[in-house]
LUMGU-325809 format. One line per field, with one value per residue (C-alpha): residue number from 1; x, z, y. Coordinates in steps of 0.2 Angstrom, whole numbers. Each point is the difference from the previous one (the first is absolute). Example, Ala and Ser with C-alpha at 12.3 -4.5 7.8 and 13.67 -1.06 7.14 Angstrom:
% residues 2
pos: [1;2]
x: [62;6]
z: [39;-3]
y: [-22;17]
% end
This chain:
% residues 251
pos: [1;2;3;4;5;6;7;8;9;10;11;12;13;14;15;16;17;18;19;20;21;22;23;24;25;26;27;28;29;30;31;32;33;34;35;36;37;38;39;40;41;42;43;44;45;46;47;48;49;50;51;52;53;54;55;56;57;58;59;60;61;62;63;64;65;66;67;68;69;70;71;72;73;74;75;76;77;78;79;80;81;82;83;84;85;86;87;88;89;90;91;92;93;94;95;96;97;98;99;100;101;102;103;104;105;106;107;108;109;110;111;112;113;114;115;116;117;118;119;120;121;122;123;124;125;126;127;128;129;130;131;132;133;134;135;136;137;138;139;140;141;142;143;144;145;146;147;148;149;150;151;152;153;154;155;156;157;158;159;160;161;162;163;164;165;166;167;168;169;170;171;172;173;174;175;176;177;178;179;180;181;182;183;184;185;186;187;188;189;190;191;192;193;194;195;196;197;198;199;200;201;202;203;204;205;206;207;208;209;210;211;212;213;214;215;216;217;218;219;220;221;222;223;224;225;226;227;228;229;230;231;232;233;234;235;236;237;238;239;240;241;242;243;244;245;246;247;248;249;250;251]
x: [-222;-14;3;-8;7;18;-5;-7;18;10;-10;3;19;1;-9;9;17;-5;-5;18;9;-9;8;19;-2;-4;16;10;-6;3;16;6;-6;10;16;-2;2;14;11;-6;8;16;2;-6;0;13;-11;-12;-13;-6;12;-12;-13;-10;-18;-11;-17;-12;-2;-20;1;6;-16;-12;6;-3;-18;-6;8;-9;-15;-2;-5;10;0;12;-11;2;19;2;-9;3;18;12;17;1;15;11;16;11;13;15;6;15;-9;-18;0;3;-16;-10;8;2;-20;-3;10;-10;-17;5;1;-16;-3;-1;-16;3;-14;2;16;4;15;6;15;-10;-12;9;-11;0;13;13;-1;3;-1;-9;-13;-7;-14;4;-10;12;-8;5;0;-5;-7;-18;0;8;-3;5;8;0;18;6;15;10;13;12;17;14;-3;-18;1;11;-10;-16;7;8;-17;-8;10;-2;-19;-2;14;-12;-16;-4;-1;14;2;-4;18;6;-12;5;18;-4;-9;17;9;-10;2;19;-2;-11;14;13;-10;-2;20;2;-11;8;17;-5;-9;18;11;-13;2;19;0;-8;10;16;-5;11;-13;6;-5;6;6;14;3;17;-8;7;-15;-2;-3;-3;6;-2;-5;16;2;10;2;4;0;-15;11;4;-17;-5;15;-1;-17;-8;-13;6;-9]
z: [233;0;7;15;4;-3;12;13;-4;4;15;6;-3;8;16;3;-4;11;14;0;1;16;9;-11;8;17;1;-9;16;14;-7;2;15;5;-8;10;15;-5;-4;17;8;-10;3;16;10;2;-5;-15;4;-18;-11;-17;-7;-14;-8;-14;-8;-3;-17;-7;-2;18;6;-11;8;17;-3;-5;15;10;-10;-3;-15;-13;-2;5;17;5;-3;7;18;0;-6;13;-5;-20;6;14;6;9;12;10;16;10;15;7;11;-16;-8;14;2;-18;-1;14;-11;-15;9;7;-15;-1;-18;1;8;8;-7;5;10;0;11;-7;12;17;-9;-13;-12;1;-13;9;-10;10;-7;5;-10;-1;-12;-3;-8;-10;-7;-18;-7;-17;-11;3;17;17;1;13;-6;8;2;8;10;6;12;6;3;-10;5;-1;-16;-6;7;-8;-17;-1;7;-12;-15;7;0;-17;-9;8;-4;17;4;10;10;19;6;-11;8;17;-6;-5;18;8;-11;4;19;-2;-9;15;12;-11;3;17;3;-12;10;17;-8;-8;15;14;-13;2;18;0;-12;12;16;-10;-5;6;15;14;16;14;0;11;8;-8;-19;0;-8;4;-13;-5;-17;-3;19;6;10;-6;9;-14;1;-6;-14;-7;-3;-7;-12;-7;0;-7;-14;-17;-7]
y: [111;14;17;-2;-15;6;17;-12;-12;16;7;-18;-1;18;-4;-17;9;14;-12;-9;15;7;-18;6;15;-5;-11;14;11;-15;-3;18;0;-15;7;16;-10;-10;14;8;-17;3;17;5;-16;-14;-14;-5;-15;-2;-10;-2;7;-9;7;-7;0;-14;-4;1;-20;0;12;-10;-15;6;8;-18;-8;14;-1;17;9;5;20;13;6;-20;-1;17;-6;-17;-3;8;-5;5;13;-10;5;-14;7;-10;4;-5;-5;-4;16;11;-8;9;14;6;-6;13;14;-3;1;15;9;12;-4;-20;-7;-19;-10;-18;-8;-20;-4;-16;0;0;-13;-7;-12;-18;-3;11;16;16;19;14;6;17;5;21;14;12;16;3;17;3;13;-2;-7;-8;-19;-12;-15;-17;-6;-16;0;-17;1;-12;-4;-6;-19;2;5;-14;-13;7;2;-18;-7;10;-8;-18;3;7;-14;-13;7;3;-20;-5;-16;4;-6;15;11;-5;2;19;4;-7;12;14;-4;1;17;6;-6;9;17;-2;-3;14;13;-6;4;16;7;-6;12;13;-2;-2;18;9;-6;4;19;13;7;15;-7;11;20;2;20;0;-4;-17;-14;-17;-11;-15;-9;-19;-2;7;16;15;17;14;21;7;11;-17;-5;15;4;-19;-3;16;2;5;15]
% end
């Protein structure tokens, strides 16, 4: 290899490393945001909607295959513009409502830009696949510039993730050529998962309503200092001094 060829090779290698590192840095940046939300939910709120978080980078081989399938030019600018899922994050939540609440929280962050949203929960794929897909632009700050980098975020329930993971394994085991009968059974399984999610969402909402009605809330103030309160839908009359002494906040 000549000196010029060696120099060109090193330059290409450096560009490739820098290119892929931007996506790794974007994943690190996004995962930090998710970790902050998780800690806030744990320490401040009484409920954490995030069950699991998994991230991955596409391999160069996978990127090349996708470029060829899309009929795109094989170059770094072409990859940057046409392949938006090089950096991917999958978040599993407990309930369907958690998915949309988390999505709103992420989009509300000022340095994140929503590029595209595909709601496969409200409009599932024909095979029954459900998930909320977001393409976001996440800023990456490096020594010489700030670059917005694509990150694909998939948010789904535990049940949706269970079905999607097994469906993916089955398709690849049979090289995507499974019989129509089995496709039908997979669709039925997806419908069962959707029904389970609907039932669990209903239970979740009812529990929240019960928690709200069971809270200690003063209703009426009396002239003699007595207060009327309700605990578990039962009426009690307690002196005001009792409430202030037993429920005051420590500083």
